[in-house]
C-alpha positions as CSV (number, residue, x, y, z in Angstrom):
1,M,0.2,20.6,10.7
2,K,-0.8,21.1,7.1
3,L,1.7,20.1,4.3
4,Q,1.9,20.1,0.4
5,L,2.6,18.7,-2.7
6,K,3.9,19.2,-6.1
7,T,2.0,18.0,-8.5
8,E,1.7,18.6,-12.9
9,N,-1.7,19.7,-12.1
10,G,-0.3,22.0,-9.6
11,T,-0.1,22.0,-5.4
12,Y,-1.9,19.9,-3.7
13,R,-2.2,20.9,-0.3
14,Y,-3.7,18.2,2.5
15,K,-3.2,18.0,6.7
16,F,-1.0,15.6,8.6
17,I,-3.3,11.9,9.6
18,P,-1.8,9.6,11.7
19,I,-2.1,6.2,10.1
20,Y,0.4,3.8,12.3
21,Q,-0.5,-0.6,12.5
22,G,-3.1,-1.1,15.0
23,I,-4.9,1.6,14.9
24,K,-8.6,0.2,14.3
25,R,-10.5,-3.0,12.3
26,I,-11.3,-2.0,8.1
27,D,-15.1,-0.8,8.2
28,K,-15.8,-3.4,5.3
29,S,-18.1,-1.7,4.0
30,I,-16.6,1.7,3.3
31,A,-12.9,-0.3,2.0
32,Q,-15.6,-1.8,-0.6
33,E,-16.9,1.9,-1.4
34,N,-13.4,2.9,-1.7
35,L,-11.8,0.6,-3.8
36,E,-14.8,0.7,-5.9
37,I,-14.1,4.7,-6.1
38,L,-10.0,4.4,-6.7
39,K,-10.6,1.5,-9.5
40,D,-13.7,3.9,-11.7
41,V,-10.8,6.9,-11.0
42,C,-7.9,4.9,-12.3
43,D,-9.9,3.4,-15.3
44,N,-11.0,6.4,-16.7
45,A,-7.0,7.5,-16.3
46,N,-6.0,4.4,-17.9
47,L,-3.9,3.3,-14.7
48,R,-3.8,0.2,-13.3
49,F,-3.3,-1.1,-10.0
50,I,-3.0,-4.7,-8.9
51,L,-4.6,-6.2,-5.7
52,F,-1.2,-7.2,-3.1
53,Y,-0.3,-8.0,0.6
54,G,-3.6,-8.8,2.8
55,T,-5.9,-7.4,0.3
56,L,-5.0,-10.3,-2.1
57,L,-4.9,-12.6,0.8
58,G,-8.5,-11.6,1.8
59,A,-9.6,-11.9,-1.8
60,V,-8.6,-15.2,-2.2
61,R,-8.8,-17.3,0.6
62,E,-12.0,-15.2,1.5
63,H,-13.7,-13.5,-1.1
64,D,-13.5,-10.5,1.2
65,F,-11.8,-8.0,3.2
66,I,-10.1,-9.9,6.3
67,T,-11.9,-9.2,9.4
68,H,-8.8,-8.6,11.7
69,D,-7.1,-6.4,9.0
70,E,-7.1,-2.4,8.8
71,D,-6.6,-1.2,5.8
72,I,-6.8,-2.2,1.9
73,D,-3.3,-2.7,-0.1
74,V,-2.6,-2.0,-4.0
75,L,0.5,-1.5,-6.3
76,M,1.1,0.0,-8.9
77,Y,3.6,1.2,-10.8
78,K,6.5,4.1,-10.0
79,S,6.7,4.9,-13.8
80,D,2.9,5.6,-13.3
81,M,3.6,7.9,-9.5
82,K,3.2,11.1,-11.4
83,K,0.2,10.8,-13.3
84,F,-1.4,9.1,-10.3
85,L,-0.7,11.9,-8.1
86,T,-2.5,14.4,-10.7
87,L,-5.4,12.3,-9.7
88,L,-5.4,13.3,-6.0
89,F,-7.3,16.5,-7.3
90,T,-10.3,13.6,-8.6
91,L,-10.0,11.3,-5.4
92,R,-10.7,14.7,-3.0
93,D,-13.8,15.1,-5.3
94,R,-14.6,11.9,-4.3
95,G,-14.5,12.0,-1.1
96,F,-10.6,11.3,-0.6
97,E,-7.6,12.9,1.3
98,L,-3.9,12.2,1.2
99,A,-3.5,11.2,4.1
100,R,0.9,10.8,4.0
101,Y,3.5,10.7,1.0
102,E,6.9,9.1,0.7
103,S,8.6,10.3,-2.5
104,R,10.3,7.0,-3.0
105,G,7.4,5.1,-3.6
106,F,4.3,4.7,-1.3
107,L,1.6,6.6,-0.1
108,S,-2.2,6.7,1.5
109,I,-5.3,7.9,0.9
110,I,-8.4,7.6,3.1
111,R,-11.6,8.4,3.0
112,K,-15.1,8.6,5.9
113,G,-11.6,6.2,8.1
114,E,-10.8,3.8,6.3
115,Y,-7.4,4.0,4.0
116,I,-5.8,2.7,0.9
117,D,-2.0,2.1,0.8
118,V,-0.6,2.2,-3.1
119,Y,2.8,1.3,-3.4
120,F,4.8,2.0,-6.3
121,Y,6.9,-1.0,-7.9
122,E,10.2,-0.5,-9.6
123,E,12.8,-2.6,-11.1
124,Y,15.5,-3.7,-8.3
125,T,18.2,-1.8,-9.5
126,K,21.0,-4.7,-8.6
127,D,18.5,-7.6,-10.1
128,A,16.5,-7.1,-13.1
129,N,14.4,-10.2,-12.4
130,L,12.9,-8.9,-8.7
131,W,10.9,-5.6,-8.4
132,Y,10.6,-3.6,-5.4
133,C,9.3,-0.7,-3.4
134,C,10.5,0.4,0.2
135,Q,11.3,-2.7,2.5
136,D,9.2,-5.4,0.2
137,V,10.7,-7.0,-2.9
138,C,9.8,-10.1,-5.4
139,K,10.1,-11.9,-8.7
140,K,9.0,-9.2,-11.3
141,E,5.9,-12.0,-12.6
142,F,4.2,-11.3,-9.8
143,V,4.0,-7.8,-11.0
144,F,3.3,-7.8,-14.9
145,D,2.2,-11.1,-15.3
146,L,-1.3,-10.5,-14.7
147,I,-5.2,-12.0,-14.7
148,P,-8.2,-10.4,-14.0
149,Y,-10.4,-12.2,-11.0
150,N,-13.6,-11.2,-9.8
151,F,-13.8,-9.5,-6.1
152,L,-16.7,-8.3,-4.4
153,E,-18.7,-8.0,-8.0
154,K,-16.3,-6.3,-9.7
155,E,-13.1,-7.1,-11.6
156,Y,-9.6,-6.6,-10.3
157,Y,-6.3,-7.4,-11.6
158,I,-4.0,-10.1,-9.3
159,P,-0.6,-11.8,-10.2
160,R,-1.4,-14.8,-12.6
161,N,0.6,-17.0,-10.0
162,Y,-1.4,-15.4,-7.0
163,I,-0.6,-18.9,-4.7
164,Q,3.1,-18.8,-5.4
165,Y,2.6,-15.2,-4.1
166,L,1.1,-16.3,-1.5
167,E,3.1,-19.0,-0.4
168,Y,6.7,-16.2,-0.7
169,Y,4.8,-13.0,1.0
170,F,2.7,-14.9,3.7
171,G,4.1,-18.7,4.2
172,L,2.8,-22.3,3.0
173,N,0.3,-21.8,5.8
174,W,-1.1,-18.6,4.1
175,Q,-4.7,-20.5,4.1
176,T,-4.6,-20.2,8.5
177,P,-6.1,-16.9,9.3
178,I,-3.6,-15.5,11.7
179,Q,-4.4,-12.0,13.6
180,I,-1.0,-9.6,13.9
181,F,-2.4,-6.9,15.2
182,D,-4.5,-6.6,18.7
183,Y,-6.4,-3.2,18.6
184,N,-5.9,-2.4,21.7
185,K,-2.9,-0.4,22.2
186,S,-2.3,1.3,25.1
187,R,-2.2,5.0,25.4
188,I,1.2,5.6,25.7
189,S,1.7,3.3,22.2
190,I,-0.8,5.8,20.7
191,I,0.9,8.4,21.6
192,K,4.5,7.4,20.6
193,E,3.2,6.3,16.9
194,Y,1.7,9.4,17.1
195,T,4.4,11.2,17.9
196,I,6.6,9.4,15.5
197,Q,4.8,9.8,12.8
198,Y,4.3,14.1,13.6
199,I,8.3,13.9,13.6
200,K,8.9,12.4,10.5
201,A,5.9,14.4,8.8
202,L,7.8,17.9,10.0
203,L,11.9,16.6,9.3
204,P,13.2,17.6,5.8
205,E,11.9,14.5,3.7
206,K,15.4,13.6,2.4
207,I,17.1,13.3,6.1
208,V,13.5,11.2,6.6
209,T,14.6,9.0,3.5
210,K,18.0,8.3,4.4
211,F,16.9,6.6,7.6
212,Q,14.4,4.4,5.3
213,E,16.6,3.4,3.3
214,K,19.2,2.5,5.8
215,G,16.3,0.4,7.9
216,D,15.3,-1.4,4.2
217,K,18.4,-2.9,3.5
218,K,18.0,-5.3,6.4
219,R,14.6,-6.6,5.1
220,L,15.5,-6.7,1.5
221,T,18.1,-9.0,2.1
222,I,16.4,-11.4,4.2
223,W,13.3,-11.4,1.3
224,I,16.2,-11.3,-1.4
225,N,17.1,-14.7,0.5
226,K,13.9,-15.9,0.4
227,I,13.3,-15.8,-3.6
228,Y,16.7,-17.6,-4.5
229,H,16.6,-20.0,-1.4
230,K,19.8,-18.9,0.3
């Protein structure tokens, strides 16, 4: 399936690439290459990204990517999303392709079979102290109060209060490795996941976004209640 995305640098055409949880284990060597390329491209464009989610957890706890993880996670600002989309052509020259895209603030780029999820955070409309993307929300400080952090011989940005963030997102036992994916999906599960992703890519974006926003509300409520200890 061929798709296209309008950017300020012209139309970016790309192919449907199914990505779903539990598809593979991360290749640390290629993942490191990919993260360094992303850093180089973003640095040259004066764009900042933050190590987040499992990638931040691995950087702090293991000083490496987590062995049982499957991708790289970074955070950027929604206000920088248009500019980042113009970099897709540069990233293509460096070996990356766009794998999936959601205008609400999420995309994945892939190179040599390893992908990076980019989450574009923005202010939560109901609470200026919180920032969110899709189903996830956190304190504003985790997105703006940052420090440089050495990870695999390169310097990246992470939340200053990264321990507090890790406790919030992963729990007080964040220092204990827990494998979430078993990487032994049945053929039926794989076909099901592929079909869902394919249909999602075929449907008009407005319809998909409407269903996604409806599904996001429950998880957002859970996170917000956790932040305010409700």
